[in-house]
Structures are given as C-alpha cells and as structure tokens.
C-alpha positions in Angstrom: -47.9 0.5 17.8 -46.0 3.2 19.6 -47.8 5.8 17.5 -51.2 4.4 18.4 -50.4 4.4 22.1 -49.3 8.0 21.9 -52.4 9.0 20.1 -54.6 7.3 22.7 -52.8 9.2 25.4 -53.4 12.5 23.5 -57.1 11.7 23.1 -57.4 10.8 26.7 -55.8 14.0 27.8 -58.1 16.0 25.5 -61.1 14.3 26.9 -60.0 15.0 30.4 -59.3 18.6 29.6 -62.8 19.0 28.1 -64.4 17.3 31.0 -62.4 19.4 33.5 -63.4 22.7 31.9 -67.1 21.7 31.8 -67.1 20.7 35.4 -65.3 23.9 36.5 -67.9 26.0 34.7 -70.6 24.2 36.6 -68.9 24.6 39.9 -68.0 28.3 39.3 -71.6 29.1 38.4 -72.8 27.1 41.5 -70.6 28.5 44.2 -68.3 31.0 42.6 -65.0 29.1 42.9 -62.3 30.2 40.5 -59.8 27.7 39.0 -56.0 28.3 39.3 -53.5 27.7 36.5 -50.8 27.5 39.2 -50.7 24.9 42.0 -52.5 25.9 45.3 -53.1 24.0 48.5 -56.8 23.8 47.5 -57.9 21.0 45.2 -61.4 20.4 43.7 -62.6 16.9 43.0 -64.8 18.1 40.1 -67.2 15.2 39.4 -67.5 13.2 42.6 -69.1 14.1 45.9 -71.7 13.3 48.4 -74.5 13.0 45.9 -72.4 10.3 44.1 -72.0 8.3 47.3 -68.3 9.3 47.9 -67.1 8.8 51.4 -64.4 10.8 53.2 -62.6 7.6 54.0 -62.4 6.5 50.4 -61.1 10.0 49.3 -58.4 10.1 52.0 -57.2 6.6 51.1 -56.8 7.6 47.4 -55.0 10.8 48.4 -52.7 9.0 50.8 -51.7 6.5 48.0 -50.2 9.4 46.0 -48.0 10.4 48.9 -49.8 13.7 49.5 -51.0 14.8 52.9 -54.5 16.2 53.4 -55.4 18.5 56.2 -59.2 18.6 55.6 -61.9 17.2 53.3 -64.8 19.6 52.5 -67.9 17.7 51.3 -71.0 19.7 50.4 -74.5 18.2 50.9 -76.3 17.4 47.6 -73.2 18.2 45.4 -71.3 16.0 43.0 -68.0 17.7 43.8 -65.9 18.3 46.9 -62.6 19.9 48.0 -59.3 19.0 49.6 -57.1 21.3 51.7 -53.6 20.0 51.4 -50.7 20.4 53.8 -48.4 22.1 51.2 -48.1 22.9 47.6 -45.9 19.8 47.2 -48.6 17.6 48.7 -51.2 19.2 46.5 -49.1 18.5 43.4 -48.6 14.9 44.4 -52.4 14.4 44.8 -53.3 16.1 41.6 -50.7 14.2 39.5 -51.7 10.9 41.2 -55.5 11.2 41.0 -56.5 13.5 38.1 -57.8 11.4 35.2 -56.5 8.3 37.1 -58.4 7.6 40.3 -61.6 5.5 39.8 -63.5 6.7 42.8 -66.6 7.8 40.8 -69.9 5.8 40.5 -69.3 2.4 38.9 -65.6 3.1 38.8 -65.8 6.4 36.8 -62.5 8.3 36.7 -62.1 11.5 38.8 -61.1 14.9 37.5 -59.3 17.4 39.6 -58.3 21.0 39.5 -56.4 23.6 41.5 -58.7 26.3 42.8 -58.0 29.7 44.4 -60.4 29.5 47.3 -63.0 27.3 48.9 -66.7 28.0 48.4 -68.4 30.4 50.9 -70.8 27.7 52.0 -67.9 25.4 53.1 -68.1 24.7 56.8 -71.8 25.4 57.1 -73.6 22.2 58.0 -77.1 21.2 58.9 -75.5 19.0 61.6 -74.4 22.0 63.7 -78.0 22.8 64.7 -79.1 22.1 68.3 -81.5 19.3 68.8 -85.2 20.1 69.5 -85.9 20.4 73.2 -86.9 17.1 74.7 -85.0 15.0 72.0 -82.3 12.7 73.2 -80.2 10.0 71.5 -78.5 7.5 73.8 -75.9 5.5 71.9 -75.1 1.9 72.7 -78.3 1.5 74.7 -78.2 -2.2 74.2 -75.3 -4.6 73.6 -74.8 -6.7 70.4 -75.9 -9.8 72.3 -79.0 -8.0 73.6 -79.7 -6.8 70.1 -79.6 -10.4 68.8 -82.0 -11.5 71.5 -84.5 -8.8 70.8 -84.5 -9.4 67.1 -85.0 -13.1 67.8 -88.1 -12.6 70.1 -89.8 -10.1 67.7 -89.0 -12.2 64.6 -86.6 -9.7 63.0 -83.5 -11.9 62.9 -84.1 -13.1 59.3 -86.3 -16.0 60.2 -89.8 -16.4 58.9 -92.3 -14.7 61.2 -95.9 -13.5 61.2 -96.3 -9.8 60.6 -99.3 -7.6 61.3 -99.2 -5.9 57.9 -97.1 -4.5 55.1 -96.9 -0.8 54.3 -95.2 0.1 51.0 -93.1 -3.1 51.2 -92.3 -2.4 54.9 -93.1 -5.2 57.3 -94.9 -4.0 60.4 -95.7 -6.0 63.6 -97.6 -4.8 66.7 -97.6 -5.9 70.3 -100.1 -4.9 73.0 -102.3 -2.9 70.7 -102.4 -2.5 67.0 -101.6 1.0 65.6 -104.2 1.9 63.0 -102.5 3.7 60.2 -105.7 4.9 58.6 -106.6 7.0 61.6 -103.2 7.2 63.2 -104.7 5.9 66.4 -105.3 2.8 68.5 -108.4 1.1 69.7 -107.9 0.8 73.5 -110.8 -1.7 73.7 -109.1 -4.2 71.4 -105.8 -5.4 73.0 -103.8 -7.9 71.0 -103.1 -11.5 72.3 -99.3 -10.8 72.1 -98.1 -8.3 74.7 -94.7 -6.7 74.6 -92.1 -9.5 74.9 -90.6 -9.8 78.4 -87.1 -9.6 76.8 -87.7 -5.8 76.5 -88.0 -5.5 80.3 -84.2 -5.0 80.5 -84.6 -1.6 79.0 -86.7 0.3 81.5 -84.4 0.2 84.6 -81.8 1.9 82.4 -84.0 4.9 82.2 -84.6 5.3 86.0 -81.7 7.8 86.3 -82.8 9.8 83.3 -84.1 13.2 84.4 -87.6 13.6 83.1 -91.2 14.5 83.8 -92.5 11.6 81.8 -96.1 10.3 82.0 -95.1 6.6 82.1 -92.3 4.3 83.2 -93.1 1.2 81.1 -94.9 0.9 77.8 -98.0 -1.1 76.8 -97.7 -0.8 73.0 -94.9 -1.7 70.7 -94.6 -1.3 66.9 -91.9 -3.1 65.0 -90.9 -1.8 61.6 -88.5 -3.5 59.2 -86.9 -1.1 56.8 -85.0 -2.3 53.7 -82.4 0.2 52.1 -84.4 2.8 50.2 -87.4 2.7 52.4 -88.6 5.6 54.6 -91.5 7.0 56.5 -93.3 10.3 55.8 -93.0 13.2 58.3 -95.6 12.9 61.0 -96.4 13.4 64.7 -97.6 10.5 66.8 -101.3 11.3 67.6 -101.4 13.3 70.8 -104.6 11.8 72.2 -103.5 8.2 71.5 -100.2 8.1 73.5 -98.6 9.6 76.6 -95.2 11.4 76.7 -92.6 10.2 75.7 -92.2 8.1 72.6 -89.2 5.8 72.5 -87.6 4.1 69.5 -84.8 1.6 69.5 -82.7 1.3 66.3 -81.3 -2.2 65.5 -79.2 -3.7 62.7 -78.0 -0.4 61.1 -77.8 3.4 61.3 -80.2 5.9 59.8 -80.8 9.6 59.6 -84.1 11.0 60.8 -85.4 14.4 59.9 -87.2 16.6 62.4 -89.2 19.6 61.2 -91.2 22.4 62.8 -92.4 25.1 60.3 -89.3 26.1 58.4 -86.9 24.7 61.0 -85.3 21.4 60.1 -82.8 19.3 62.1 -81.1 16.1 60.9 -80.5 13.5 63.6 -78.3 10.4 63.2 -79.7 7.3 64.9 -76.8 4.9 65.3 -77.3 1.1 65.5 -78.4 0.0 69.0 -79.2 3.6 70.1 -82.4 4.7 71.8 -84.3 7.8 70.6 -86.3 9.7 73.2 -89.0 12.1 71.9 -90.5 14.0 74.8 -92.1 17.4 75.4 -91.6 19.7 72.5 -89.9 17.1 70.3 -92.8 14.7 70.8 -95.6 17.1 70.4 -94.5 20.0 68.3 -92.0 18.6 65.7 -92.7 16.1 62.9 -90.3 13.3 62.3 -89.7 11.2 59.3 -87.1 9.2 57.3 -86.3 10.0 53.7 -86.5 7.0 51.3 -82.9 6.8 50.3 -80.1 4.2 49.9 -77.3 6.5 51.2 -77.3 9.0 54.0 -75.0 12.0 54.4 -73.6 11.9 58.0 -70.9 13.6 60.0 -67.4 12.2 59.5 -64.9 11.4 62.2 -62.9 14.5 61.3 -65.9 16.8 61.7 -66.8 17.1 58.0 -69.4 15.1 56.1 -69.3 11.7 54.5 -71.8 9.2 53.1 -73.1 6.0 54.7 -74.8 3.2 52.8 -78.0 2.1 54.5 -78.5 -1.5 55.5 -81.6 -3.3 56.7 -82.9 -1.6 59.9 -85.4 -2.8 62.5 -87.0 -0.2 64.8 -88.8 -0.9 68.0 -91.1 2.0 68.9 -92.5 1.9 72.5 -95.6 3.9 73.6 -98.1 4.1 76.4 -101.8 4.5 75.7 -103.4 7.7 76.9 -106.6 7.3 78.9 -108.4 10.5 78.0 -107.9 13.8 76.0 -104.5 15.5 75.6 -103.8 18.7 77.5 -100.4 19.6 76.1 -99.1 23.1 75.5 -98.8 22.5 71.7 -102.2 23.1 70.2 -101.0 23.4 66.6 -100.6 19.7 66.1 -102.9 18.5 68.9 -105.9 16.5 67.7 -107.7 16.9 71.0 -107.5 20.7 71.0 -108.3 21.0 67.2 -111.3 18.7 67.2 -113.4 21.2 69.3 -113.2 23.8 66.6 -113.8 21.6 63.6 -117.0 20.1 65.1 -118.4 23.6 65.5 -117.0 24.5 62.1 -118.5 21.5 60.4 -122.0 22.5 61.5 -121.4 26.1 60.5 -120.1 25.1 57.0 -123.1 22.8 56.5 -125.5 25.6 57.4 -123.8 28.2 55.4 -122.3 26.2 52.5 -124.2 27.9 49.7 -123.6 31.4 51.0 -120.0 30.7 51.7 -119.3 29.3 48.2 -121.3 32.2 46.6 -119.3 34.9 48.5 -115.9 33.3 48.8 -115.8 31.3 45.5 -118.2 32.4 42.8 -118.1 36.2 43.4 -114.4 36.2 44.0 -113.6 34.4 40.7 -115.8 36.8 38.8 -113.9 39.7 40.2 -110.4 38.3 39.7 -111.1 36.5 36.4 -108.7 38.4 34.1 -105.8 38.4 36.7 -106.4 34.8 37.5 -106.5 33.8 33.9 -103.0 35.4 33.3 -101.6 33.0 35.9 -103.2 29.9 34.4 -101.7 29.3 31.0 -99.6 26.1 31.0 -101.4 22.7 31.2 -100.1 20.3 33.8 -98.3 17.5 32.0 -100.3 14.6 33.6 -103.6 16.2 32.8 -102.5 16.7 29.1 -101.4 13.1 29.1 -104.8 11.9 30.3 -106.5 13.9 27.5 -104.2 12.5 24.9 -105.2 8.9 26.0 -108.6 9.3 24.3 -109.5 8.2 20.8 -109.9 11.0 18.2 -113.4 12.4 18.1 -114.1 11.5 21.7 -116.3 13.9 23.7 -114.6 15.3 26.7 -116.2 17.6 29.3 -114.1 19.9 31.5 -116.2 20.7 34.6 -114.9 23.9 36.1 -112.9 24.8 33.0 -111.9 28.3 34.2 -110.2 30.1 31.3 -110.3 26.9 29.2 -106.5 26.1 29.2 -107.2 22.4 28.8 -109.8 22.6 26.1 -107.2 23.0 23.4 -104.7 20.4 24.7 -105.8 17.7 22.3 -107.3 19.2 19.1 -108.6 15.8 18.0 -111.2 15.7 20.8 -114.5 17.4 20.9 -113.8 19.4 24.1 -116.5 21.3 25.9 -116.1 23.3 29.1 -118.4 24.6 31.8 -117.9 26.9 34.7 -119.8 29.0 37.2 -117.7 32.2 36.9 -119.0 34.4 34.1 -115.7 36.3 34.0 -113.7 33.1 33.3 -116.2 31.9 30.7 -115.8 35.2 28.9 -112.0 34.5 28.6 -112.8 31.1 27.0 -115.4 32.6 24.6 -112.8 35.1 23.4 -110.7 32.1 22.4 -113.5 30.6 20.4 -114.0 27.7 22.8 -117.1 25.6 23.4 -118.1 26.7 26.9 -121.3 27.2 28.9 -122.3 28.2 32.4 -123.5 25.9 35.1 -122.9 24.7 38.7 -120.7 21.6 39.1 -123.5 20.1 41.3 -126.1 20.3 38.5 -124.5 19.7 35.0 -127.1 20.0 32.2 -125.7 17.1 30.2 -127.5 13.9 29.3 -126.5 10.8 31.4 -124.0 8.3 30.0 -123.1 10.6 27.1 -119.5 11.7 27.7 -116.4 9.7 26.9 -114.1 11.6 29.3 -114.4 14.2 32.0 -111.9 16.3 34.0 -112.3 18.4 37.1 -109.1 20.2 37.9 -109.0 22.2 41.1 -112.7 22.5 41.5 -114.3 20.4 44.2 -112.0 21.6 46.9 -114.1 24.8 46.7 -117.2 23.0 47.9 -117.8 23.5 51.7 -119.1 20.1 52.8 -118.2 16.4 52.2 -121.8 15.8 50.9 -121.4 18.5 48.3 -118.0 17.3 47.2 -119.4 13.8 46.8 -122.4 15.1 44.9 -120.0 16.8 42.4 -118.2 13.5 41.8 -121.6 11.8 41.4 -122.4 14.3 38.6 -119.2 13.4 36.8 -120.0 9.7 37.1 -123.5 10.3 35.9 -122.6 11.9 32.6 -119.9 9.3 31.8 -120.8 6.5 29.4 -119.8 3.0 30.5 -116.1 2.7 29.9 -115.7 6.5 30.2 -113.0 7.9 32.4 -112.7 10.9 34.7 -109.7 12.7 36.2 -110.0 14.8 39.4 -107.4 17.1 40.9 -107.7 18.7 44.4 -105.3 20.7 46.6 -103.5 18.5 49.1 -103.1 19.6 52.7 -99.5 18.2 52.7 -97.5 20.3 50.2 -94.5 18.0 50.4 -93.9 14.6 49.0 -90.8 12.5 49.9 -89.5 15.7 51.6 -89.7 17.7 48.3 -91.6 21.0 48.4 -94.4 21.5 45.9 -94.2 24.3 43.4 -96.6 26.2 45.6 -94.2 26.2 48.5 -91.1 26.8 46.4 -92.6 30.1 45.2 -92.4 31.4 48.7 -89.2 33.5 48.4 -89.7 34.8 52.0 -89.1 31.3 53.3 -86.5 30.1 50.8 -84.4 33.2 51.3 -83.8 35.8 54.1 -86.8 38.0 54.5 -86.5 41.5 53.1 -88.0 44.6 54.6 -90.7 44.5 52.0 -91.5 40.8 52.7 -91.7 41.5 56.4 -94.1 44.3 55.7 -96.3 42.0 53.6 -96.3 39.5 56.5 -97.5 42.3 58.9 -100.2 43.3 56.4 -101.4 39.7 56.3 -101.5 39.5 60.1 -103.5 42.8 60.2 -105.9 41.5 57.6 -106.4 38.3 59.5 -107.1 40.3 62.7 -109.6 42.5 61.0 -111.6 39.6 59.5 -111.3 37.0 62.3 -114.3 38.4 64.2 -116.5 38.2 61.1 -115.5 34.8 59.8 -115.1 31.4 61.5 -112.5 30.2 59.1 -108.7 30.7 59.5 -107.0 32.8 56.9 -104.1 30.9 55.3 -100.7 32.5 54.7 -99.9 32.1 51.0 -97.1 29.8 50.0 -96.8 28.1 53.4 -97.9 24.7 54.7 -101.6 24.3 55.4 -102.4 24.0 59.1 -106.1 23.3 58.7 -108.3 21.7 56.1 -110.9 24.4 55.8 -109.3 27.8 55.1 -109.6 31.1 53.3 -106.8 31.7 50.8 -106.0 35.3 49.9 -105.8 36.6 46.4 -104.3 40.0 45.9 -105.0 41.9 42.7 -102.2 43.6 40.9 -104.0 46.9 40.3 -103.3 50.1 42.2 -105.9 49.2 44.9 -104.1 45.9 45.7 -107.5 44.5 46.8 -107.4 41.2 48.7 -110.1 38.7 48.1 -110.5 35.5 50.2 -111.3 32.2 48.5 -112.7 29.2 50.4 -110.7 25.9 50.1 -111.1 22.5 51.6 -107.6 21.0 51.3 -107.6 17.2 51.1 -105.8 14.7 53.4 -104.1 11.7 51.9 -106.7 9.0 50.8 -109.6 11.4 51.3 -110.3 11.7 47.6 -110.0 8.0 47.1 -112.5 7.4 49.9 -115.0 9.7 48.2 -114.6 7.9 44.9 -115.2 4.6 46.6 -118.7 5.8 47.6 -119.7 6.2 43.9 -121.9 3.5 42.4 -121.0 2.0 39.0 -117.5 3.4 39.3 -114.1 1.9 39.9 -110.9 3.7 40.9 -108.2 3.2 38.2 -105.3 4.9 39.9 -104.5 7.7 42.3 -101.3 9.8 42.7 -99.8 13.0 44.1 -98.8 15.7 41.6 -97.2 18.9 42.7 -99.3 19.6 45.9 -102.4 17.9 44.5 -104.2 14.6 45.2 -105.4 13.1 42.0 -107.7 10.2 41.0 -108.7 8.5 37.8 -111.9 6.5 37.8 -113.9 4.6 35.2 -117.6 4.0 34.9 -118.5 0.4 34.6 -121.8 -1.2 33.6 -124.1 -2.8 36.2 -123.6 -6.2 34.6 -119.9 -6.0 35.4 -120.4 -5.2 39.1 
C-alpha cells in the first residue's frame, strides 16, 4: 500500500511538471516571460487568470493561507494566467510550496500550477481602465439608496413579481413609459403617447441634479425605457438617435453592477456602472460615442488595490430616461447625426436611381474586368457556411452560382451539377481555364428556365446594385429560377463590421489600426486622402477607407493593383444594415425565409421557394 501511494505521488509530480512546462512555453511565447530555476519574488500562476474567472480576492486568500505575504497581484485582461509580487524570497517560497499542484482555484476546482519567473511581462501595469472618460460622460455612485432602489423596482415591476412588459428582445424584457421606443427605426412616434407615463416615484431623482453643472436641454424626462438583463445578456454598440431625443440621456443601474463599453473610431473606453449609480451621457459622450454592453457572465473590473479582478454578473435592471426632441438635431457631431445625414442621402438616392446603370457599368463591371486576375488571386478559399449549404443538397442536384466570379464555389461539392454565371468577362475566363460550366449574363436577367434549379447562391453580388429596386429584382430572379422546394443562399456586405464586439476579418486585416502606424502606413493614408480629394468633385459618393468601419451605406471602395503602376479603381458598394436583407426577402412572392445570420462582416439569408398551394 505504501508503494502504491509513493507511485501515485510520483505520477502526480510528473503530471504537474509536464503541465508546468507546457504552460510556461505558452506564457513565454505570449509575453516573453522567462522561468527561473531559483526562487524569485515573482510568481506566475500558470493556468488561472481573468479569463478563467479568477478574482484577486480569491488569489490573495489562498496565498495568505500559506503564510506568504503578497505585495501586488498582476492580472492581465483576456489571459488565463497571472502573477504575484511577493514581499520576500521566503514569502515567495511559502506560496509556491503551499499552492503549486495543491490549490484548487481553477475552473470547477482545477488545481493551479505555479512557477518562479525572472521578470513580469512588459504589458503589466497597462490597463484599459486608466483612460480618461469621454467628455460629457459622468457616473454618480450611490445616486439612490437601497430603500429607494426597492421602491423603484416595485413600481416598474422589476422586483421579481409578474408584470406586463412591452416586449422581449433576445430574451431581454423591455418596458416603456411615456412613449414607446421603436427598435426597428431606433426612434419614437411623438404622436402616440402611452397610457402609462413615467411613475411619480422617479420624481425624487431630478432635484438631485439641480446642482450639477450642465448645459442640458431638459430638466425632467418624458420617456422611460426599462430593460431587465439576465447574466450573459448585453446590448450592441449604438448611439441614441439624435433627432429623437434631447441632450442628455440618463441611465440608472439597479440590482447589480455592469461594465459598459464606449467607442469612437478606434478609441475604446470601459466604464464600470455600479449598482444604484446614475450614468449621464451628454454632449460628446451622448452624440459622438457609441455605447454597448458585451454579452458575458463575468466582467473584468478594477480591484480595490488598483489592479484587475473579475466580477460575476447578476440580474440587472436599467432605467433609461430621455426627453423627446421637437424638431431636427443641430448638434456639432454630424458623423452620427441622422438629421444631418438624411439631407445628403435623399439627394444621393435620386442620383443613384437616375445613374444606376451607368454607375454599375463604370464602378462594378468595368472595374472587375480590369482587376480580374488580381482579384481572383485573393479569392481562393470557400467560406465554410457557404460550402456547408452546398453540401446540404442531394447528389445530382442542379445548383446555380449567380455572380460566380472566379468559380471558387463551383467545385465545392463534386456530386452536384454546378453552373456559374457572371457579368465580368475577365473572371469568367478564369473559370473557363479551370474547365468549369460558366456563362455570361447580368444578375437582373438570368437566361434560365423558371422553376428549374434545385439550389442557388449569390455571394457578395447584390450589394453592387445601386438601388433598392434593383437589389430586389436580383432576388426575384433567384426566386424565379428555383423549383418549389429549392433553396437559395445570399451573402451581402454588412455596414457593421463587428458582432458581439468582435472585429470581422475585414477589420482585423487593418494593421495600421491594430498596430502603431508606420511611416509607410501614414504615407498610404495621405495618398488615400489625396485620392479622395481629387475625385470628390466628380463623384457624389464618399470614398471608403479600406479595412475600417463603414460610415455610410453607399460608398466607393478602392482596389489597388499590385503592378508597377499601382492603379486604384473604385468599386461601388451598398453595405447592408441589420434586417435590411431579411426585409427584401420578405417582399418576394412564393418564398419563405428559412434563416438569417451574420458571418464575418456579412449579412446572410437562406430562403426556400414554396408552391402557391402551400401559401
């Protein structure tokens, strides 16, 4: 029995040693931290950190139990490891011997592995929480008492009792007072007030703001939106519509804390909203920064010692107070102002309708003919969900790829009879060289018999059409050629190139944003600005800066050739808002939407043709 116990200890030590070396290799590659064979005052917790939900308090409690003294805990955002700075070598040894392969502070009680290290990572001490708040953003802690919190939750029906709610958004209960906020248009109808006005219990809040220095447009609200968030829920980044509401927007957080993210361009600031605090978004923070909450169960927050720790989310109820605007917005932030942007799009819409054919000919068809070979070199790997759609068809099914480009999807499933068509002669030539079945046509007039195709795909095509009517017509052609029961998949570029705060591949390829700009990158930016200036007088459309967020829906996207001339061509795109593609599909007769989703910066929809008898 004694021999078995000894062997078990040996095996456990070997396992720990193997795990320790593996974790050290990962950390060394990640942040260039070197292990030490001799004790040092620096200890690395190799397999537990903020990303595992470890808290500073838990770690300090475990370390204190060993008799060792810790001067500082260094937790790094998004990492599954962390570091301790110990008071002395003796303290460091106590903690190592008392915790390594012993302490169960990992997820679901997993054991922790430790190592002495020679130095801390260079990124230690750098925190997103050290950034200044956007101008006009204020957080007033303890704005209401616990008793007042209980009263407010009771009158709005957020105290756990059954209550009527206005609606549900992705499992989030929403209730409106005064006026209903219309999420489809991000606006309100000022001519349809609700029967329930803002509860009088909220009147205690406004006198507390009388001494607050401000140039606000209102002193009491007339619209209240109540949101109930369960752990793991969030809200996408957005700006409250300028023309709908005056300045400021106020939000009271009840029941639990949360972290809200503010973003303007590449600038991002994390703001902790404690329970019973009031958030004030005014001026620049209200008009020029987006705000949102990531859908997570655990937030990374500042610790009492000035470092970082984690905090498990609880149920949270927010009360957002606004005042309706009576007229257009005249703010100094036009980039996100719907009033100031609608003037140009109205003129632009008329211009696009009148010049659609010419625009598409010059800035789509002619461009793709000229860049065909270079473009084809960059389009070689099928997107997984498109390939999955093609694999869902029975063998010998007839599938048509409308706008097939270089034909990269025509060979995805060799059991299908795959045919492709495109307008660009240069791209069709690439497909013919591969021996593919391709022919030339316009996506608005497809020379294929009605109800004859089992499946159809249109990947990154209809966003090149300049009007809503032409985009709808292209979808109608797809529906026409499908047989009853046939299915189609459509991909279009999305205006929003982030989903759940994750950048699309398109944005991640922007090294100038993700890293410090080099002299060469700065020069390219200046060249783009010069190009935009040269062409702005001859074209009503804005020129998009590649690998950045889209600011408008109708844009010209540059394509620079790789030859010696480095010629720049401008391609027309209409990038789609959320639900815009689904709304187009809903207008098709004899078609039902099967599913829609977001895939790497694209809005996607699958629809099926149904017979008239099944309508």
